[in-house]
Rosetta silent file (secondary structure, phi, psi, omega in degrees, C-alpha in Angstrom):
SEQUENCE: XXXXXXXXXXXXXXXXXXXXXXXXXXXXXXXXXXXXXXXXXXXXXXXXXXXXXXXXXXXXXXXXXXXXXXXXXXXXXXXXXXXXXXXXXXXXXXXXXXXXXXXXXXXXXXXXXXXXXXXXXXXXXXXXXXXXXXXXXXXXXXXXXXXXXXXXXXXXXXXXXXXXXXXXXXXXXXXXXXXXXXXXXXXXXXXXXXXXXXXXXXXXXXXXXXXXXXXXXXXXXXXXXXXXXXXXXXXXXXXXXXXXXXXXXXXXXXXXXXXXXXXXXXXXXXXXXXXXXXXXXXXXXXXXX
SCORE:     score description
SCORE:     0.000 S_00000001
   1 L     0.000   84.647 -173.341  157.270   15.083  144.100 S_00000001
   2 H   -58.196  -44.437 -178.926  156.806   13.985  147.680 S_00000001
   3 H   -58.736  -42.047 -174.986  156.991   10.273  146.803 S_00000001
   4 H   -64.572  -40.995 -178.648  160.216   10.641  144.904 S_00000001
   5 H   -61.841  -39.276  179.874  161.866   12.446  147.894 S_00000001
   6 H   -73.128  -39.705  176.928  160.797    9.547  150.178 S_00000001
   7 H   -61.031  -45.648 -175.553  161.911    6.883  147.686 S_00000001
   8 H   -67.197  -32.803  179.391  165.272    8.555  147.333 S_00000001
   9 H   -88.360   -2.254 -179.825  165.708    8.831  151.125 S_00000001
  10 L    76.209   15.298  177.409  164.627    5.244  151.733 S_00000001
  11 L   -81.717  151.365 -178.976  161.607    6.164  153.675 S_00000001
  12 L   -78.466  126.251 -178.890  158.536    3.902  153.885 S_00000001
  13 E  -105.732  147.353  176.373  155.550    5.434  152.076 S_00000001
  14 E  -119.071  119.492  178.379  151.884    4.912  152.811 S_00000001
  15 E  -115.912  133.015  179.145  149.487    5.486  149.956 S_00000001
  16 E  -106.801  133.215  178.054  145.710    5.327  150.380 S_00000001
  17 E   -81.153  130.136 -177.852  143.470    4.300  147.510 S_00000001
  18 L  -126.528  106.894  178.393  140.525    6.738  147.129 S_00000001
  19 L   -69.810  128.192  170.183  137.773    5.635  144.811 S_00000001
  20 L   -61.543  155.171  177.097  136.024    8.479  142.821 S_00000001
  21 L   -74.971  158.663  171.610  132.251    8.663  143.279 S_00000001
  22 L   -89.312   73.154 -174.174  129.690    7.223  140.969 S_00000001
  23 L   147.140 -166.118 -175.226  128.230   10.614  140.346 S_00000001
  24 L  -108.017   -1.173  177.056  129.192   14.200  140.989 S_00000001
  25 L   -84.605  105.249 -176.889  128.780   14.395  144.777 S_00000001
  26 L   -98.006    7.706 -174.185  132.389   14.302  145.948 S_00000001
  27 H   -62.437  -42.110 -179.875  131.675   15.194  149.560 S_00000001
  28 H   -67.499  -43.647  175.748  132.137   11.746  150.951 S_00000001
  29 H   -56.959  -41.623  177.996  135.367   11.185  148.998 S_00000001
  30 H   -68.536  -36.750  175.711  136.727   14.494  150.222 S_00000001
  31 H   -63.586  -47.991  177.241  135.719   13.876  153.795 S_00000001
  32 H   -59.984  -41.690 -179.987  137.475   10.521  153.778 S_00000001
  33 H   -68.468  -43.922 -175.445  140.631   11.953  152.241 S_00000001
  34 H   -64.215  -29.107 -177.468  140.761   14.921  154.620 S_00000001
  35 H   -63.145  -28.401 -179.310  140.496   12.536  157.650 S_00000001
  36 L  -119.044   17.305  172.984  144.000   11.128  156.785 S_00000001
  37 E   -59.002  130.205  179.436  145.482   14.206  155.148 S_00000001
  38 L    87.433  -13.666  178.730  149.047   14.511  156.462 S_00000001
  39 L  -104.877  -10.493  171.899  148.980   10.958  157.732 S_00000001
  40 E  -126.300  158.055 -171.839  149.444    9.290  154.400 S_00000001
  41 L   -85.466  -23.002  178.704  151.951   10.334  151.737 S_00000001
  42 E  -167.094  166.283  177.620  149.632   10.300  148.709 S_00000001
  43 E  -119.559  122.734  173.765  146.252    9.121  147.413 S_00000001
  44 E   -89.991  135.315 -179.728  146.021    6.850  144.386 S_00000001
  45 E  -112.332  110.423 -178.948  142.869    7.347  142.330 S_00000001
  46 L   -66.039  149.485  170.368  141.771    4.339  140.321 S_00000001
  47 L   -88.547   87.208  179.854  140.511    4.723  136.771 S_00000001
  48 L    49.489   59.796 -178.058  137.163    2.969  136.896 S_00000001
  49 H   -61.627  149.827 -174.217  138.516   -0.039  138.670 S_00000001
  50 H    59.472   17.373  179.582  136.850   -3.380  137.876 S_00000001
  51 H    62.293   24.735  172.667  135.457   -1.589  134.817 S_00000001
  52 L   -92.554  128.247 -175.890  132.739    0.098  136.887 S_00000001
  53 L   -64.508  123.497  177.368  131.748    3.478  135.565 S_00000001
  54 L  -142.508 -179.471  170.836  132.768    6.339  137.953 S_00000001
  55 L   -58.941  143.628 -178.320  134.136    9.844  137.813 S_00000001
  56 L   -64.246  153.996  177.151  137.394    9.793  135.956 S_00000001
  57 H   -59.730  -39.274 -176.309  140.665    9.484  137.818 S_00000001
  58 H   -61.740  -46.990 -177.349  141.775   12.793  136.249 S_00000001
  59 H   -64.062  -48.118 -178.261  138.792   14.681  137.685 S_00000001
  60 H   -67.010  -37.392  179.630  138.996   13.178  141.181 S_00000001
  61 H   -67.812  -37.654  178.982  142.784   13.546  141.320 S_00000001
  62 H   -68.132  -31.718  177.419  142.605   17.187  140.468 S_00000001
  63 H   -68.146  -38.963  177.051  140.057   17.770  143.250 S_00000001
  64 H   -68.072  -46.307 -179.186  142.422   16.132  145.783 S_00000001
  65 H   -58.709  -42.996 -178.946  145.455   17.964  144.412 S_00000001
  66 L   -69.868  -11.851  175.700  143.702   21.306  144.556 S_00000001
  67 L  -106.577   24.047  171.294  142.871   20.619  148.228 S_00000001
  68 L    75.581   24.835  178.011  146.529   20.173  149.115 S_00000001
  69 L  -119.372  124.693 -177.409  146.640   16.351  148.854 S_00000001
  70 L   -60.812  122.472 -176.227  149.181   14.516  146.739 S_00000001
  71 E  -113.225  139.304  167.312  147.331   12.503  144.063 S_00000001
  72 E  -106.622  112.222  176.407  148.521    9.596  141.960 S_00000001
  73 E   -88.448  126.263  177.388  146.378    9.508  138.872 S_00000001
  74 E   -83.564  139.245  177.928  145.749    6.150  137.300 S_00000001
  75 E  -138.687  129.856 -173.258  145.562    6.045  133.591 S_00000001
  76 E  -125.242  159.543 -178.338  144.680    2.936  131.521 S_00000001
  77 L   -80.049  -14.218 -171.242  144.759    1.712  128.020 S_00000001
  78 L   -61.401  -41.895 -161.626  141.282    0.247  128.139 S_00000001
  79 L  -106.013  -17.319 -173.472  139.098    3.348  127.594 S_00000001
  80 L  -129.646  151.989  171.786  141.036    5.882  125.535 S_00000001
  81 L   -85.767  175.679 -176.173  143.025    6.159  122.314 S_00000001
  82 H   -55.091  -33.984  178.191  146.450    7.691  122.020 S_00000001
  83 H   -63.220  -54.651 -178.838  145.021   11.110  121.445 S_00000001
  84 H   -65.029  -38.274 -178.558  142.908   11.101  124.593 S_00000001
  85 H   -64.218  -47.941 -177.554  145.565    9.438  126.771 S_00000001
  86 H   -66.032  -40.935  179.342  148.119   12.151  125.836 S_00000001
  87 H   -61.736  -40.744  177.694  145.535   14.934  126.294 S_00000001
  88 H   -64.974  -39.644  178.207  144.658   13.689  129.758 S_00000001
  89 H   -63.511  -40.042 -179.897  148.350   13.511  130.745 S_00000001
  90 H   -70.098  -41.116  178.655  148.901   17.102  129.652 S_00000001
  91 H   -62.090  -35.951 -179.446  145.743   18.229  131.499 S_00000001
  92 H   -65.171  -50.345 -175.607  146.957   16.388  134.681 S_00000001
  93 H   -61.158  -44.237 -177.506  150.312   18.082  134.546 S_00000001
  94 H   -61.513  -28.745  179.670  148.825   21.473  133.908 S_00000001
  95 L   -85.302   -4.299  175.322  146.578   20.857  137.002 S_00000001
  96 L   102.638    2.820  177.527  149.555   20.128  139.245 S_00000001
  97 L   -80.413  128.471 -179.682  149.505   16.285  139.203 S_00000001
  98 L  -119.032    3.737 -179.294  153.019   14.900  139.155 S_00000001
  99 E  -126.775  127.627 -177.521  152.393   11.202  139.893 S_00000001
 100 E  -120.593  137.160  170.929  151.011    8.783  137.242 S_00000001
 101 E  -118.046  104.330 -175.675  150.082    5.143  137.616 S_00000001
 102 E   -90.733  128.084 -174.813  149.903    3.478  134.219 S_00000001
 103 E  -140.495  164.541  176.055  147.838    0.284  133.957 S_00000001
 104 L   -78.145  -43.654 -178.048  146.122   -1.908  131.285 S_00000001
 105 L   104.362  136.252 -179.594  142.663   -1.770  132.782 S_00000001
 106 L   -72.721  159.212 -179.937  140.314   -4.611  133.696 S_00000001
 107 L   -65.652  132.194 -179.632  138.026   -6.309  131.149 S_00000001
 108 H   -59.787  -22.029  177.870  134.603   -4.552  130.915 S_00000001
 109 H   -62.362  -20.700  174.906  132.820   -7.883  131.351 S_00000001
 110 H   -76.297  -17.181 -170.518  133.740   -7.514  135.040 S_00000001
 111 L   -98.773 -152.049 -176.432  131.969   -4.175  135.370 S_00000001
 112 L  -108.151    0.607  176.838  128.557   -2.613  135.086 S_00000001
 113 L  -123.190   77.458 -169.857  128.541   -1.681  131.411 S_00000001
 114 L   -67.968  -14.889  179.824  128.922   -5.067  129.629 S_00000001
 115 L   -85.285   -1.335 -179.963  128.325   -3.612  126.203 S_00000001
 116 L   -56.449  137.063  174.425  131.473   -1.468  126.516 S_00000001
 117 L  -101.576  127.095  176.686  133.930   -1.778  123.588 S_00000001
 118 L   -74.476  154.130 -179.958  137.459   -1.660  124.726 S_00000001
 119 L   -94.137  -65.578 -178.831  139.933    0.644  123.017 S_00000001
 120 L    43.495   45.539  174.659  143.415   -0.608  123.612 S_00000001
 121 L   -59.357  -40.275  173.120  144.767    1.592  120.895 S_00000001
 122 L  -130.183  154.559 -179.302  148.141    1.262  122.479 S_00000001
 123 L   -88.125  175.136 -171.389  149.450   -1.306  124.940 S_00000001
 124 H   -64.445  -42.850  176.552  150.855   -0.548  128.364 S_00000001
 125 H   -62.822  -33.888  174.955  154.517   -0.431  127.319 S_00000001
 126 H   -67.666  -33.180  174.998  153.586    1.936  124.512 S_00000001
 127 H   -66.587  -41.736  175.797  151.783    4.106  127.013 S_00000001
 128 H   -61.411  -43.655  177.667  154.871    4.262  129.212 S_00000001
 129 H   -63.701  -38.202  173.844  156.898    5.177  126.168 S_00000001
 130 H   -59.499  -40.861  177.799  154.349    7.921  125.313 S_00000001
 131 H   -63.375  -38.611  178.081  154.692    9.371  128.789 S_00000001
 132 H   -62.971  -47.672  179.404  158.415    9.421  128.316 S_00000001
 133 H   -60.476  -42.510  179.746  158.082   11.183  124.989 S_00000001
 134 H   -61.808  -41.088 -178.953  155.769   13.891  126.468 S_00000001
 135 H   -67.072  -23.553  178.898  158.330   14.507  129.204 S_00000001
 136 L   -90.257    3.894  172.054  161.037   14.876  126.540 S_00000001
 137 L    99.696    5.865  178.034  158.959   17.560  124.864 S_00000001
 138 E  -148.524  157.882 -178.158  157.080   15.985  122.025 S_00000001
 139 L   -88.679 -178.253 -178.054  154.017   13.864  121.412 S_00000001
 140 L   -59.389  -21.009  177.161  153.647   10.422  119.875 S_00000001
 141 L   -92.102    2.502  175.053  153.648   11.925  116.401 S_00000001
 142 L    82.845   12.832  177.821  156.988   13.629  117.163 S_00000001
 143 L   -86.045  137.811 -176.122  155.516   17.119  117.259 S_00000001
 144 E   -67.610  146.153  176.202  157.078   19.499  119.805 S_00000001
 145 L   -97.712  155.060  172.394  154.981   20.545  122.810 S_00000001
 146 L   -90.691   78.005 -174.827  154.517   23.993  124.213 S_00000001
 147 L    97.104  129.933 -176.000  155.795   23.045  127.620 S_00000001
 148 L  -113.822  148.986 -179.682  156.407   19.466  128.693 S_00000001
 149 L   -79.696  168.065  174.435  155.115   17.635  131.798 S_00000001
 150 L  -137.220  118.029 -177.806  157.206   16.030  134.548 S_00000001
 151 L  -124.152  154.218  160.112  155.947   12.870  136.195 S_00000001
 152 E   -98.685  116.927 -172.176  156.944   10.209  138.624 S_00000001
 153 E  -102.452  129.660  173.663  155.585    7.074  136.841 S_00000001
 154 E  -114.713  163.386  171.618  154.368    3.933  138.428 S_00000001
 155 E  -155.488 -162.662 -171.461  152.961    0.684  137.115 S_00000001
 156 E  -108.620  153.846  164.139  152.071   -2.832  138.161 S_00000001
 157 L  -148.425  141.107  178.613  153.932   -6.034  138.892 S_00000001
 158 L   -97.215   99.376  178.975  152.460   -9.366  140.017 S_00000001
 159 L   -72.873   -7.108 -175.900  154.696  -10.613  142.739 S_00000001
 160 L   -88.007   -7.195  178.887  152.605  -13.725  143.151 S_00000001
 161 L   -66.090  150.462  176.933  153.683  -15.338  139.924 S_00000001
 162 L  -134.768  167.772  179.229  155.884  -18.441  140.010 S_00000001
 163 H    54.912 -133.733 -175.693  157.869  -20.445  137.471 S_00000001
 164 H   -67.046  -34.204  179.483  157.760  -19.396  133.822 S_00000001
 165 H   -63.032  -34.307  177.340  155.021  -16.819  134.547 S_00000001
 166 H   -69.087  -37.993  176.779  157.383  -15.117  136.930 S_00000001
 167 H   -59.708  -41.947  174.850  160.140  -15.129  134.434 S_00000001
 168 H   -66.290  -38.698  178.029  157.866  -13.364  132.022 S_00000001
 169 H   -64.367  -41.370 -178.019  156.684  -10.887  134.619 S_00000001
 170 H   -67.335  -36.077  178.685  160.286   -9.952  135.599 S_00000001
 171 H   -67.244  -44.546  174.875  161.133   -9.425  131.890 S_00000001
 172 H   -57.252  -40.514  178.087  158.059   -7.238  131.622 S_00000001
 173 H   -60.751  -45.464  177.994  159.129   -5.356  134.696 S_00000001
 174 H   -59.674  -38.932 -179.708  162.532   -4.637  133.181 S_00000001
 175 H   -64.467  -41.599 -178.337  160.844   -3.360  130.052 S_00000001
 176 H   -65.756  -37.725  179.215  158.673   -1.074  132.193 S_00000001
 177 H   -66.244  -46.412  175.648  161.785    0.283  134.034 S_00000001
 178 H   -54.640  -32.012 -176.641  163.402    0.989  130.639 S_00000001
 179 L   -79.767   -5.851  172.741  160.183    2.776  129.798 S_00000001
 180 L   111.373    9.162  178.259  160.614    5.158  132.755 S_00000001
 181 L   -70.533  130.244 -175.374  158.719    3.405  135.545 S_00000001
 182 L  -102.162  -26.659 -173.275  159.974    4.433  139.069 S_00000001
 183 E  -148.147  153.342  179.959  157.702    2.381  141.311 S_00000001
 184 E  -128.417  138.596  179.684  155.565   -0.743  141.102 S_00000001
 185 E  -112.544  132.255 -178.789  152.353   -1.631  142.884 S_00000001
 186 E   -95.133  166.190  169.650  151.442   -5.330  143.462 S_00000001
 187 E   -63.795  173.502  178.748  148.025   -7.062  143.717 S_00000001
 188 E   -53.152  142.694  178.331  146.772   -7.612  147.359 S_00000001
 189 L  -127.685  125.588 -178.931  149.279   -9.298  149.510 S_00000001
 190 L  -121.741  -11.483 -178.039  148.310  -11.126  152.725 S_00000001
 191 L  -147.633  104.621 -175.502  151.223  -13.497  153.193 S_00000001
 192 H   -59.489  -34.153  179.893  154.732  -12.337  152.468 S_00000001
 193 H   -61.930  -24.346 -177.856  156.014  -15.916  152.418 S_00000001
 194 H   -71.314  -11.394  178.359  153.802  -16.636  149.363 S_00000001
 195 H  -112.351   27.551  176.243  155.994  -14.370  147.171 S_00000001
 196 H   -52.776  -42.558  176.800  159.337  -15.921  148.056 S_00000001
 197 H   -57.866  -37.241 -179.677  160.196  -16.690  144.453 S_00000001
 198 H   -68.344  -45.235 -175.873  159.701  -13.029  143.556 S_00000001
 199 H   -65.888  -29.271  178.841  161.699  -11.795  146.574 S_00000001
 200 L   -69.729  -18.604 -172.486  164.553  -14.182  145.702 S_00000001
 201 L  -108.527  -19.954 -174.134  164.828  -12.445  142.271 S_00000001
 202 L  -118.959  132.118  179.837  164.211   -8.806  143.166 S_00000001
 203 L   -89.140  107.731 -175.810  166.454   -6.698  145.386 S_00000001
 204 L   -64.661  -19.182  175.185  163.999   -4.523  147.454 S_00000001
 205 L   -78.748  -10.346  179.440  166.743   -2.021  148.144 S_00000001
 206 L  -113.110   -9.386 -177.283  167.070   -1.256  144.478 S_00000001
 207 L  -130.517  137.854  179.349  163.458   -1.301  143.336 S_00000001
 208 E   -87.026   92.389  178.445  160.449    0.583  144.721 S_00000001
 209 E  -104.452  123.207 -177.329  157.949   -2.294  145.227 S_00000001
 210 E  -123.296   97.972  175.721  154.725   -1.297  146.966 S_00000001
 211 E   -64.756  150.217  173.921  152.288   -4.103  147.744 S_00000001
 212 E   -85.890  129.862  172.932  148.564   -3.502  148.038 S_00000001
 213 E  -105.945  108.337 -175.618  147.164   -4.141  151.521 S_00000001
 214 E   -95.735  125.765  177.115  143.521   -4.897  150.972 S_00000001
 215 L   -78.153  115.901  174.131  141.094   -4.527  153.938 S_00000001
 216 L   -68.100  150.490  179.912  139.064   -7.727  154.112 S_00000001
 217 L  -112.076  -19.263 -176.742  135.403   -7.060  155.048 S_00000001
 218 L  -166.155  168.580  172.947  134.227  -10.487  156.079 S_00000001
 219 H   -63.070  -36.706  176.537  135.038  -14.150  156.247 S_00000001
 220 H   -55.821  -48.507 -176.573  133.040  -14.634  153.130 S_00000001
 221 H   -62.286  -43.989 -179.100  135.153  -12.098  151.248 S_00000001
 222 H   -63.993  -43.221 -179.101  138.364  -13.804  152.431 S_00000001
 223 H   -66.331  -38.230  178.918  137.181  -17.253  151.406 S_00000001
 224 H   -61.150  -48.232 -178.590  135.981  -16.045  148.032 S_00000001
 225 H   -66.175  -40.471  179.537  139.343  -14.389  147.262 S_00000001
 226 H   -59.255  -34.960 -176.528  141.293  -17.462  148.480 S_00000001
 227 H   -88.683  -28.492 -169.460  139.364  -19.664  146.097 S_00000001
 228 H  -114.940  -10.710 -177.706  138.975  -17.420  143.089 S_00000001
 229 L  -101.425  113.224  176.661  141.881  -14.937  142.819 S_00000001
 230 L   -63.027  138.072  174.300  144.862  -16.467  141.044 S_00000001
 231 L    67.321   16.262  174.020  148.275  -15.657  142.637 S_00000001
 232 L  -118.180  115.687 -179.365  146.691  -14.182  145.787 S_00000001
 233 L  -105.014  121.889  178.122  147.289  -16.372  148.827 S_00000001
 234 L  -112.698  111.549 -178.503  145.181  -15.925  151.959 S_00000001
 235 L   -62.549  146.329  179.197  146.322  -18.342  154.761 S_00000001
 236 H   -56.866  -36.562 -175.297  143.718  -20.564  156.380 S_00000001
 237 H   -65.486  -35.057 -179.456  144.928  -19.273  159.791 S_00000001
 238 H   -69.382  -40.763 -177.478  144.056  -15.677  158.849 S_00000001
 239 H   -63.381  -44.134 -179.621  140.571  -16.765  157.729 S_00000001
 240 H   -66.357  -34.890  176.870  140.059  -18.691  161.013 S_00000001
 241 H   -64.463  -37.402  177.613  141.285  -15.648  162.939 S_00000001
 242 H   -68.326  -41.943 -176.732  138.620  -13.470  161.375 S_00000001
 243 H   -62.390  -38.418 -179.249  135.986  -16.162  161.956 S_00000001
 244 H   -79.597  -19.154 -175.805  136.766  -16.398  165.653 S_00000001
 245 L   -70.184  136.351  176.776  136.932  -12.654  166.343 S_00000001
 246 L   -65.579  -34.910  175.777  133.981  -11.174  168.249 S_00000001
 247 L  -114.658   92.636 -173.960  134.324   -7.976  166.187 S_00000001
 248 H   -65.815  -37.093  178.594  135.198   -9.156  162.757 S_00000001
 249 H   -68.911  -39.800  178.501  135.546   -5.743  161.110 S_00000001
 250 H   -66.236  -34.608 -178.581  137.843   -4.544  163.796 S_00000001
 251 H   -70.794  -34.953  176.913  139.945   -7.729  163.403 S_00000001
 252 H   -64.428  -41.034  178.736  140.181   -7.104  159.618 S_00000001
 253 H   -61.569  -42.842  179.064  141.387   -3.561  160.360 S_00000001
 254 H   -62.605  -42.216  179.289  144.043   -4.976  162.746 S_00000001
 255 H   -60.995  -44.876  179.348  145.138   -7.474  160.106 S_00000001
 256 H   -55.735  -46.594 -177.614  145.537   -4.690  157.499 S_00000001
 257 H   -64.891  -42.315  179.950  147.606   -2.633  159.923 S_00000001
 258 H   -60.469  -39.159 -179.912  149.796   -5.662  160.846 S_00000001
 259 H   -66.835  -40.849  178.280  150.415   -6.347  157.152 S_00000001
 260 H   -60.773  -47.520 -179.550  151.556   -2.809  156.525 S_00000001
 261 H   -59.638  -38.669 -179.046  154.003   -3.119  159.466 S_00000001
 262 H   -68.226  -42.474 -179.158  155.287   -6.482  158.162 S_00000001
 263 H   -60.395  -41.650  178.156  155.906   -4.967  154.709 S_00000001
 264 H   -60.006  -45.655 -177.892  157.921   -2.172  156.338 S_00000001
 265 H   -68.869  -29.859 -176.349  160.043   -4.668  158.325 S_00000001
 266 H   -78.716  -16.576  177.173  160.626   -6.810  155.256 S_00000001
 267 L   106.273   10.164  175.236  162.116   -3.847  153.337 S_00000001
 268 L   -69.195  158.417 -177.763  159.410   -2.872  150.875 S_00000001
 269 L   -76.377  -16.965  177.835  159.257    0.734  149.809 S_00000001
 270 E   170.247 -170.228 -176.952  155.742    1.230  151.049 S_00000001
 271 E  -139.371  146.115  171.740  152.159   -0.011  151.106 S_00000001
 272 E  -104.882  118.681  174.075  148.968    0.934  149.241 S_00000001
 273 E   -87.358  114.874 -177.649  145.943    0.694  151.620 S_00000001
 274 E  -116.601  133.229 -172.618  142.881   -0.340  149.608 S_00000001
 275 L  -123.632   -7.718 -179.918  139.449   -0.554  151.246 S_00000001
 276 L    45.402   66.819  175.756  137.071   -0.890  148.207 S_00000001
 277 L    92.944   -9.835  177.799  134.349    1.487  149.323 S_00000001
 278 L  -108.865   48.596 -178.939  135.265    1.469  153.024 S_00000001
 279 H   -62.150  -21.154  179.077  137.625    4.496  152.811 S_00000001
 280 H   -68.092  -13.689  179.626  136.149    5.649  156.171 S_00000001
 281 H   -89.710   -8.556 -179.207  138.075    2.752  157.733 S_00000001
 282 H   -58.626  -41.474  175.224  141.485    4.073  156.558 S_00000001
 283 H   -54.212  -40.642  178.623  141.816    6.261  159.697 S_00000001
 284 H   -64.599  -39.261  179.480  141.373    3.170  161.860 S_00000001
 285 H   -67.060  -45.354 -178.588  144.081    1.315  159.979 S_00000001
 286 H   -59.996  -45.984  179.350  146.467    4.341  160.261 S_00000001
 287 H   -51.986  -41.365 -178.022  145.671    4.512  164.030 S_00000001
 288 H   -69.177  -23.420  177.931  146.740    0.904  164.516 S_00000001
 289 L   -71.511    0.000    0.000  150.076    1.797  162.920 S_00000001
């Protein structure tokens, strides 16, 4: 468990998000991953993020793992019942995957199959408890396993909440820790000062908090997110900086790299670099580091 070793030693980790393909051609995904192999600590593989149908996280994570790249398999409550969730976790462990990211899953109305019926047989805290049970040698029905998995488990925390919403989020975070969560990934963070209420309540030296560093693609994308994404703050100065740049894509790459470095200086445990389809830009971000 490379991430656990780095967490325990206090080293800053860099995780790259690698979207599975919408199809069976994995050549582009593998090419993008291999370009930064050895330069990032792990690859997190989303499970049909934004409810868009793609190859499963399990399948793509196994491909990365079998090619010598540490994979963090995302597993969500949205699509599978408790039988299938447990089965996928056992398959992941048997395939050498030791890192799991447990999430709720976005609403299908955001995706490309609007007729999808959500499952939500169990909620996120129940899923975390189920992972714990599997690691202790028995399934959710209490039946003993023939060999148990061993995972480093991560989940989510929204560091952008304030007031009563933050109180509820911190309470939920504590429940997740009790459920065996070892690290937390936040939504995209562009301005560290915007999460001061969270930082005043959470000791970064005691908790593995890993913000998402999202690569902006344009001024339009930045403006849209600033207006429509709750609890994600994009400073006007940053938008102006992109607008004035002669090479806007290059400027966005520089901003992402600068954000990663700022997170390291602040004392976060790491950063998740997310590019939403621009995985070929991850080497450029790494180069700026």
